[in-house]
C-alpha positions as CSV (number, residue, x, y, z in Angstrom):
1,M,42.7,54.1,68.4
2,N,41.2,57.0,70.3
3,Y,44.3,58.1,72.2
4,L,42.2,60.7,74.1
5,K,40.5,57.8,76.0
6,I,43.9,56.3,77.2
7,G,44.3,55.7,80.9
8,K,47.8,54.2,81.1
9,A,50.7,52.9,79.1
10,T,49.6,49.3,79.4
11,E,46.7,50.0,77.1
12,L,49.1,50.8,74.3
13,S,51.7,48.7,72.4
14,G,55.0,49.1,70.6
15,R,56.6,52.5,70.4
16,N,53.5,54.2,71.8
17,R,53.6,52.2,74.9
18,I,57.3,52.9,75.4
19,L,56.8,56.6,74.9
20,Y,53.8,56.8,77.2
21,R,55.6,54.8,79.8
22,F,58.6,57.2,79.6
23,F,56.3,60.1,80.2
24,E,54.7,58.3,83.2
25,V,58.2,58.2,84.8
26,I,58.8,61.9,84.6
27,P,56.8,63.3,87.6
28,G,58.2,60.8,90.1
29,L,61.7,60.9,88.7
30,L,61.8,64.7,89.0
31,S,60.5,64.7,92.6
32,V,62.6,61.9,93.9
33,S,65.7,63.2,92.1
34,T,65.3,66.6,93.6
35,I,65.2,65.1,97.2
36,L,68.1,62.7,96.5
37,I,70.3,65.3,94.9
38,L,69.9,67.7,97.7
39,L,70.7,65.0,100.2
40,F,73.7,64.0,98.2
41,F,75.1,67.5,98.1
42,S,74.2,68.1,101.7
43,Y,76.9,65.6,102.5
44,F,79.5,66.4,99.8
45,Q,78.9,70.1,99.2
46,P,76.8,71.4,102.2
47,V,77.7,75.0,101.4
48,W,76.1,74.7,98.0
49,V,72.9,73.3,99.5
50,A,72.9,76.0,102.2
51,F,73.0,78.8,99.6
52,F,70.2,76.9,97.7
53,I,68.1,76.8,100.9
54,I,68.5,80.5,101.4
55,A,67.5,81.2,97.8
56,F,64.6,78.8,98.2
57,N,63.4,80.6,101.4
58,I,63.4,83.9,99.5
59,Y,61.4,82.3,96.7
60,W,59.0,80.7,99.2
61,L,58.5,84.1,101.0
62,L,57.7,85.9,97.8
63,L,55.4,83.0,96.7
64,V,53.5,83.1,100.0
65,I,52.9,86.9,99.7
66,Y,51.9,86.5,96.1
67,L,49.4,83.7,97.0
68,A,48.1,85.6,100.0
69,V,47.1,88.6,97.8
70,H,45.3,86.2,95.4
71,L,43.6,84.5,98.3
72,L,42.3,87.9,99.6
73,T,41.1,88.8,96.1
74,A,39.3,85.5,95.7
75,Y,37.7,85.8,99.1
76,N,36.3,89.2,98.3
77,K,34.9,88.0,95.0
78,L,33.4,84.9,96.6
79,K,31.7,86.9,99.3
80,K,30.4,89.4,96.8
81,N,29.0,86.7,94.4
82,S,27.4,84.9,97.3
83,K,25.2,88.0,97.9
84,V,24.2,88.6,94.3
85,N,20.7,87.8,93.1
86,W,21.7,85.7,90.1
87,K,18.2,85.3,88.9
88,E,17.8,89.0,88.5
89,K,21.3,89.1,86.8
90,C,20.1,86.5,84.3
91,Q,16.9,88.5,83.6
92,E,18.9,91.6,82.9
93,L,21.3,90.1,80.4
94,K,19.3,91.0,77.3
95,S,19.4,94.7,78.2
96,R,23.2,94.8,78.6
97,D,25.3,96.3,75.9
98,D,28.7,95.4,77.3
99,L,28.6,91.6,76.5
100,P,30.6,89.8,73.9
101,S,28.8,89.8,70.5
102,D,29.1,86.0,70.3
103,C,27.6,85.2,73.7
104,L,24.3,83.4,73.9
105,A,22.5,86.3,75.6
106,K,23.2,88.4,72.4
107,N,21.7,85.6,70.3
108,N,18.3,85.3,71.8
109,V,19.0,82.6,74.3
110,D,17.9,83.2,77.9
111,W,17.8,81.1,81.0
112,H,14.2,79.9,80.6
113,K,15.4,77.8,77.7
114,L,18.2,76.0,79.7
115,W,18.0,72.6,81.3
116,Q,20.2,71.7,84.3
117,L,21.3,68.1,84.2
118,I,22.7,67.0,87.6
119,I,24.7,63.8,87.9
120,L,25.2,62.4,91.4
121,P,27.5,59.4,91.4
122,T,27.4,57.3,94.6
123,Y,28.7,54.0,95.8
124,N,27.9,53.0,99.4
125,E,27.2,56.4,101.1
126,D,24.7,56.7,103.8
127,I,21.2,57.6,102.7
128,N,21.2,60.8,104.7
129,I,24.2,62.1,102.8
130,I,22.4,61.3,99.5
131,R,19.3,63.0,100.8
132,S,21.1,66.1,101.9
133,S,22.6,66.6,98.4
134,L,19.2,66.1,96.8
135,N,17.5,68.5,99.2
136,S,20.0,71.2,98.5
137,I,19.2,70.9,94.7
138,L,15.5,70.9,95.6
139,K,15.9,74.1,97.6
140,D,17.9,75.9,95.0
141,N,15.8,78.6,93.4
142,Y,16.2,77.5,89.8
143,P,12.8,76.2,88.5
144,L,12.5,72.5,89.4
145,E,10.8,71.6,86.2
146,R,14.0,72.6,84.3
147,K,16.2,70.2,86.4
148,I,17.1,66.7,85.3
149,V,18.5,64.8,88.3
150,V,20.3,61.4,87.8
151,L,21.4,59.4,90.9
152,A,24.1,57.2,89.6
153,M,24.4,54.1,91.8
154,E,26.7,51.1,91.6
155,E,25.3,47.6,91.0
156,R,28.3,46.2,93.0
157,A,27.1,48.0,96.1
158,G,24.5,45.2,96.5
159,Q,21.1,45.0,98.0
160,I,21.5,47.9,100.3
161,A,22.0,50.2,97.4
162,K,18.7,49.0,95.9
163,E,16.9,49.6,99.1
164,R,18.3,53.1,99.3
165,A,17.3,53.7,95.7
166,K,13.6,52.8,96.5
167,I,13.5,55.1,99.5
168,I,15.1,58.0,97.5
169,E,12.8,57.4,94.5
170,N,9.7,57.6,96.7
171,E,10.9,60.9,98.2
172,F,12.2,62.7,95.1
173,A,10.8,61.1,91.9
174,N,8.1,63.7,91.4
175,K,10.0,66.7,92.6
176,F,12.0,67.6,89.5
177,G,11.4,67.9,85.7
178,F,13.0,64.5,85.3
179,F,14.4,62.1,87.9
180,K,16.2,58.9,87.2
181,I,18.2,56.3,89.2
182,T,20.8,54.3,87.3
183,F,22.8,51.2,88.3
184,H,26.2,50.9,86.8
185,P,27.1,47.3,86.1
186,G,30.3,46.1,87.8
187,D,31.5,43.7,85.1
188,I,32.0,45.9,82.0
189,A,35.3,44.8,80.4
190,G,38.1,47.3,80.3
191,E,36.6,49.7,82.8
192,L,38.3,51.0,86.0
193,K,35.7,50.7,88.7
194,G,35.1,54.2,90.0
195,K,33.3,57.5,89.7
196,G,34.3,58.1,86.1
197,S,32.8,54.9,84.7
198,N,29.7,55.3,86.9
199,Q,28.9,58.8,85.7
200,A,29.7,57.9,82.1
201,W,27.1,55.1,82.3
202,A,24.6,57.3,84.0
203,I,24.7,60.1,81.5
204,K,24.4,57.7,78.6
205,Q,21.3,56.3,80.2
206,A,19.9,59.8,80.7
207,K,20.7,60.7,77.1
208,R,18.8,57.7,75.8
209,D,15.8,57.7,78.2
210,I,15.3,61.4,78.9
211,I,17.2,63.8,76.5
212,D,16.7,61.9,73.2
213,E,13.3,60.5,74.2
214,N,12.0,64.1,74.8
215,N,14.0,65.7,71.9
216,L,15.8,68.1,74.2
217,D,18.2,70.5,72.6
218,Y,21.8,69.4,73.3
219,N,22.9,73.1,73.1
220,K,20.6,74.1,75.9
221,I,21.7,71.6,78.5
222,L,24.2,72.3,81.3
223,V,25.7,69.3,83.1
224,S,26.7,69.5,86.7
225,V,28.6,66.5,88.1
226,F,28.6,66.6,91.9
227,D,30.3,64.4,94.4
228,I,27.4,62.8,96.5
229,D,28.3,64.9,99.6
230,T,28.0,68.2,97.7
231,V,25.5,70.6,99.1
232,V,24.5,73.3,96.7
233,Y,24.0,76.8,97.9
234,S,20.9,78.5,96.6
235,G,21.6,80.5,93.5
236,Y,24.2,78.1,92.1
237,F,22.3,77.2,88.9
238,F,21.4,80.8,88.2
239,A,25.1,81.8,88.7
240,L,26.1,79.0,86.4
241,S,23.5,80.0,83.8
242,Y,24.6,83.6,83.9
243,Q,28.2,82.7,83.1
244,F,27.2,80.3,80.4
245,L,24.9,83.0,78.7
246,S,27.3,85.9,79.0
247,V,30.8,84.6,78.2
248,S,32.4,84.3,74.8
249,L,32.5,80.8,73.3
250,P,30.4,79.2,76.0
251,Y,30.6,75.7,74.6
252,R,34.3,75.7,74.8
253,A,34.4,76.1,78.6
254,S,33.8,74.2,81.8
255,Y,32.5,76.1,84.9
256,Q,34.1,75.7,88.3
257,P,32.7,76.6,91.7
258,V,34.8,76.9,94.9
259,P,34.6,73.8,97.1
260,V,34.3,74.7,100.8
261,Y,34.3,71.8,103.3
262,H,31.5,72.9,105.7
263,N,29.1,70.0,105.9
264,N,30.8,68.5,109.0
265,V,33.3,71.2,109.8
266,W,32.3,71.5,113.5
267,Q,33.1,67.9,114.4
268,A,35.9,66.9,112.0
269,P,39.4,66.4,113.6
270,F,41.6,69.5,113.4
271,F,44.2,68.1,111.0
272,S,41.5,67.0,108.6
273,R,39.9,70.4,108.8
274,V,43.2,72.2,108.1
275,A,43.9,70.0,105.1
276,A,40.4,70.6,103.7
277,A,40.7,74.4,104.2
278,S,44.1,74.4,102.5
279,N,42.5,72.7,99.5
280,T,39.7,75.3,99.5
281,F,42.2,78.1,99.6
282,W,44.2,76.6,96.7
283,Q,41.0,76.4,94.6
284,M,40.1,80.0,95.5
285,M,43.6,81.2,94.4
286,M,43.3,79.2,91.1
287,Q,40.0,81.1,90.4
288,V,42.0,84.3,90.3
289,R,44.7,82.6,88.2
290,D,42.2,81.3,85.7
291,E,44.8,80.4,83.1
292,M,45.9,77.7,85.6
293,L,42.4,76.6,86.6
294,V,41.4,73.0,85.9
295,T,38.1,71.3,86.7
296,Y,38.1,69.8,90.1
297,S,35.6,67.5,92.0
298,S,32.1,69.1,91.6
299,H,31.9,71.2,88.5
300,S,29.8,72.0,85.4
301,M,30.1,71.9,81.6
302,T,27.9,71.7,78.5
303,F,26.2,68.6,77.4
304,K,27.3,69.4,73.8
305,A,31.0,69.2,74.8
306,L,30.4,65.8,76.5
307,V,28.6,64.4,73.4
308,D,31.4,65.7,71.2
309,I,34.1,63.8,73.1
310,D,31.9,60.8,73.8
311,F,31.7,61.4,77.5
312,W,34.1,60.5,80.3
313,S,36.9,58.0,79.9
314,T,36.2,54.9,82.0
315,K,39.8,53.9,82.5
316,M,41.3,56.5,84.8
317,V,41.2,57.7,88.4
318,S,41.2,61.5,88.2
319,E,38.1,61.9,86.1
320,D,37.3,65.4,87.4
321,S,40.5,66.9,85.9
322,R,40.8,64.5,83.0
323,I,37.6,65.7,81.4
324,F,39.1,69.1,81.1
325,W,42.3,67.8,79.5
326,H,40.3,65.6,77.2
327,C,38.3,68.6,76.0
328,L,41.3,70.8,75.8
329,L,43.0,68.3,73.5
330,F,39.9,67.4,71.5
331,Y,39.3,71.1,70.7
332,N,43.1,71.5,69.9
333,G,43.7,73.9,72.8
334,D,40.5,75.9,72.4
335,Y,39.0,75.1,75.7
336,R,39.1,76.7,79.2
337,V,37.7,76.8,82.7
338,V,35.5,79.8,83.7
339,P,35.7,80.5,87.5
340,L,32.3,81.0,89.1
341,Y,33.5,82.5,92.5
342,F,30.5,80.7,94.0
343,P,30.7,78.0,96.7
344,V,29.5,74.5,97.0
345,S,29.8,72.7,100.4
346,M,31.3,69.3,100.8
347,D,32.4,66.9,103.5
348,I,35.7,67.0,105.4
349,T,37.3,63.6,105.6
350,E,36.2,62.0,108.9
351,G,36.5,58.5,110.1
352,K,35.0,56.6,113.1
353,S,38.2,57.3,115.1
354,F,41.2,59.6,115.1
355,L,43.4,57.0,113.5
356,Q,40.9,56.0,110.9
357,T,40.4,59.7,109.9
358,A,44.2,60.0,109.5
359,K,44.3,56.9,107.3
360,N,41.3,58.0,105.2
361,L,42.8,61.5,104.7
362,Y,46.2,60.1,103.6
363,K,44.4,57.8,101.0
364,Q,42.3,60.7,99.8
365,Q,45.3,63.0,99.3
366,R,47.2,60.2,97.6
367,R,44.3,59.7,95.2
368,W,44.2,63.4,94.5
369,A,47.9,63.4,93.9
370,W,47.4,60.6,91.4
371,G,46.3,63.4,89.2
372,S,49.9,63.4,88.1
373,E,48.7,60.7,85.7
374,N,47.5,63.6,83.5
375,I,51.0,64.7,82.8
376,P,51.9,61.7,80.6
377,Y,48.5,61.9,79.1
378,L,49.0,65.6,78.1
379,M,52.5,65.1,76.8
380,F,51.6,62.0,74.8
381,N,48.5,63.5,73.2
382,T,50.1,66.8,72.5
383,L,52.7,65.0,70.4
384,K,50.0,63.0,68.7
385,R,48.1,66.1,67.8
386,W,51.2,68.3,67.3
387,K,50.1,69.7,63.9
388,R,46.6,70.7,65.1
389,V,47.0,72.0,68.7
390,E,47.8,75.4,70.0
391,K,51.4,74.4,70.8
392,K,52.3,77.3,73.2
393,K,49.1,76.8,75.2
394,L,49.5,73.1,75.5
395,I,53.2,73.4,76.4
396,K,52.4,76.0,79.0
397,H,49.8,73.7,80.6
398,I,52.3,70.8,80.6
399,L,54.9,72.9,82.4
400,I,52.4,74.2,84.9
401,Q,51.3,70.7,85.7
402,I,54.8,69.4,86.1
403,Y,55.7,72.4,88.3
404,G,52.5,72.0,90.4
405,F,53.0,68.3,91.2
406,H,56.7,68.7,91.7
407,S,56.1,71.6,94.2
408,W,53.4,69.6,96.0
409,A,55.8,66.7,96.5
410,T,59.0,68.6,97.4
411,N,58.5,72.1,98.7
412,A,57.4,71.2,102.2
413,L,60.2,68.6,102.5
414,I,62.8,71.1,101.3
415,I,61.7,73.7,103.9
416,A,61.2,71.3,106.9
417,V,63.7,68.6,106.3
418,I,66.3,69.4,103.6
419,G,67.0,72.8,105.2
420,W,68.6,71.0,108.2
421,M,70.6,68.5,106.2
422,P,73.8,70.6,105.7
423,L,74.1,70.8,109.5
424,I,73.3,67.1,110.0
425,L,75.2,65.6,107.1
426,G,77.8,68.2,106.3
427,G,80.0,67.5,109.3
428,D,83.2,69.6,109.6
429,R,82.9,70.6,106.0
430,F,80.0,72.8,107.0
431,T,80.3,73.4,110.8
432,S,83.6,75.0,110.2
433,T,82.1,77.7,108.0
434,V,80.5,81.0,109.2
435,L,77.4,80.1,107.2
436,S,76.7,77.1,109.5
437,G,76.0,79.4,112.4
438,N,73.9,81.8,110.4
439,L,71.8,79.4,108.3
440,P,69.3,78.6,111.1
441,T,68.9,82.3,111.9
442,I,68.4,83.3,108.3
443,T,65.9,80.5,107.8
444,S,63.9,81.4,110.9
445,Y,63.7,85.1,109.8
446,F,62.3,84.1,106.4
447,M,59.9,81.7,108.0
448,S,58.7,84.3,110.4
449,F,58.0,86.7,107.5
450,A,56.2,83.9,105.7
451,M,53.8,83.6,108.6
452,V,51.8,86.3,106.8
453,G,50.4,83.5,104.6
454,L,49.5,81.4,107.7
455,F,47.8,84.4,109.4
456,T,45.9,85.2,106.2
457,S,44.7,81.6,105.8
458,S,43.6,81.3,109.5
459,I,41.6,84.6,109.3
460,I,39.9,83.7,106.0
461,S,39.2,80.2,107.4
462,F,37.5,81.8,110.4
463,L,35.5,84.2,108.2
464,L,34.2,81.5,105.9
465,L,32.9,79.3,108.8
466,P,29.1,78.6,108.7
467,K,26.9,79.5,111.6
468,K,28.0,77.7,114.8
469,P,25.5,75.1,116.1
470,K,24.2,75.9,119.6
471,R,25.7,72.8,121.1
472,V,29.2,73.8,120.0
473,S,31.3,75.7,122.5
474,R,32.1,79.3,121.7
475,F,35.8,78.6,122.2
476,R,35.7,76.2,119.2
477,K,36.1,79.1,116.8
478,L,39.1,80.3,118.6
479,F,40.6,76.9,118.5
480,M,39.9,76.8,114.8
481,I,42.2,79.8,114.3
482,L,44.9,78.4,116.6
483,E,44.9,75.0,114.9
484,W,46.6,76.5,111.8
485,V,49.9,76.3,113.7
486,F,49.8,72.6,112.7
487,I,49.9,73.4,109.0
488,P,53.7,72.6,108.6
489,V,53.1,69.1,109.9
490,T,49.8,68.7,108.0
491,I,51.3,69.7,104.6
492,I,54.1,67.1,105.1
493,L,52.1,64.2,106.4
494,F,49.0,64.8,104.3
495,G,50.5,66.6,101.4
496,A,54.1,66.0,100.4
497,I,54.3,62.3,101.5
498,P,51.1,61.0,99.9
499,C,52.0,63.0,96.7
500,L,55.4,61.4,96.6
501,D,53.8,58.0,97.3
502,A,51.5,58.5,94.2
503,Q,54.3,59.7,92.0
504,I,56.6,56.8,92.9
505,R,53.7,54.3,92.2
506,L,53.3,55.9,88.8
507,L,57.1,55.8,88.2
508,R,57.1,52.1,89.0
509,G,54.0,51.4,86.9
510,K,52.1,50.3,90.0
511,Y,48.8,51.8,88.9
512,M,46.2,52.9,91.5
513,G,42.5,52.1,91.4
514,F,39.8,54.5,92.4
515,W,39.6,54.7,96.2
516,V,36.2,56.0,97.4
517,T,36.6,58.3,100.4
518,P,34.2,57.1,103.2
519,K,31.7,59.7,104.1
520,T,31.1,59.7,107.8
521,R,29.2,62.4,109.7
522,S,29.3,61.8,113.4
523,N,26.7,64.5,114.0
524,K,24.4,66.9,112.2
525,N,25.9,70.4,111.7
């Protein structure tokens, strides 16, 4: 059995199923236990919890400062790379002497020989959203004749999808080197209906009908998988090609841009905008901490690696990160993500009403938090490949993932809720101590110092904003800075709680399906 294609414990049997199921329990058990233990001791030993809260506040302050420095570093690199002429950089590669000896540029491969294969999975998105993504690829300055574009549609979307396909084909069929529309069947046994199974079907059709039919070299094809709302900034494919040609071991790497949520930034509700910006900042900071970087949403990789692993698994929700873990394990730890420090623009979650937006955002965050399904996958397959993998590297990745999802689910609750529990639950056991009067004061001091992170985020969010449409009030920008005061509420309602929700579902074996975030743009930006 190919364990690297496993999606959940129920696909296994015997001891393997028991072991995998045990690993599935771990993320939720750690998070829930942390909250319950702190509540328990807030009643029976409130002084212990008070000292823990003080220590945690110190940790949180140092972490905020540390991340703020990384955010500023990433912002500077992002702005610098956005101004670079990457076509010229690609043309200058052969003349450089400072490149690794095993990079492709040193082995007579240049950008003219590369193909850009772009996969655009879609379900029931509006035709204007599909069109805007394709137009951005069309306007990118990489030669159109070297682009292979595959629009991956779902058969289960019905007649309206076929009608959209005809319109799109009439508009774009002759604009690229190759253009293909695929329809993923909705009745393939054993598949989880979602983006992963759709794009796996699409790329297999492209391999058969375009790549193999025209004898294209697998080693010269870069694959970019974009969410359908992705708008590519001009220069992306040259920036990608530059990294691919200049890094050591280019076939053992994925390539990650920075997602910025600007497509509908001027009309999205404030809480949705803050949540989206927070995600952008996290991805920016991970670009600096590239040893922790994992593929996310829209990203690129080599066709050779995809063929080696037999493409995406069709049985899981978090296909964007799973493809990295799959490659990492397949190559026994010899795989990484190369940061591009280059933006791609995407949609902020927006519904037809305020309440619908909140509901959609919660479901989207819960789906992202379902990425904790990769923790049991990593632990199980590391054990299965124990004699072959780079053990220290895989163990480090496992610990980082456990820490990350645990922090996501608990940190905000510890600061905003647990910090008050000794006062509320401790009774006379706590109120009679000197510490009871000082705890709120100490906490407020640390939180005031931690505002440096909030201030940094609001300023960078302001600096990253695209040009303001004429119809938008000039005061909107000011409001977009002030709305960051809602971040404490936002990270609880649309961060910690949906993350806990996802982990508890995994703990209980209540597996989630793939929920497609509705794409609604109330106006044009």
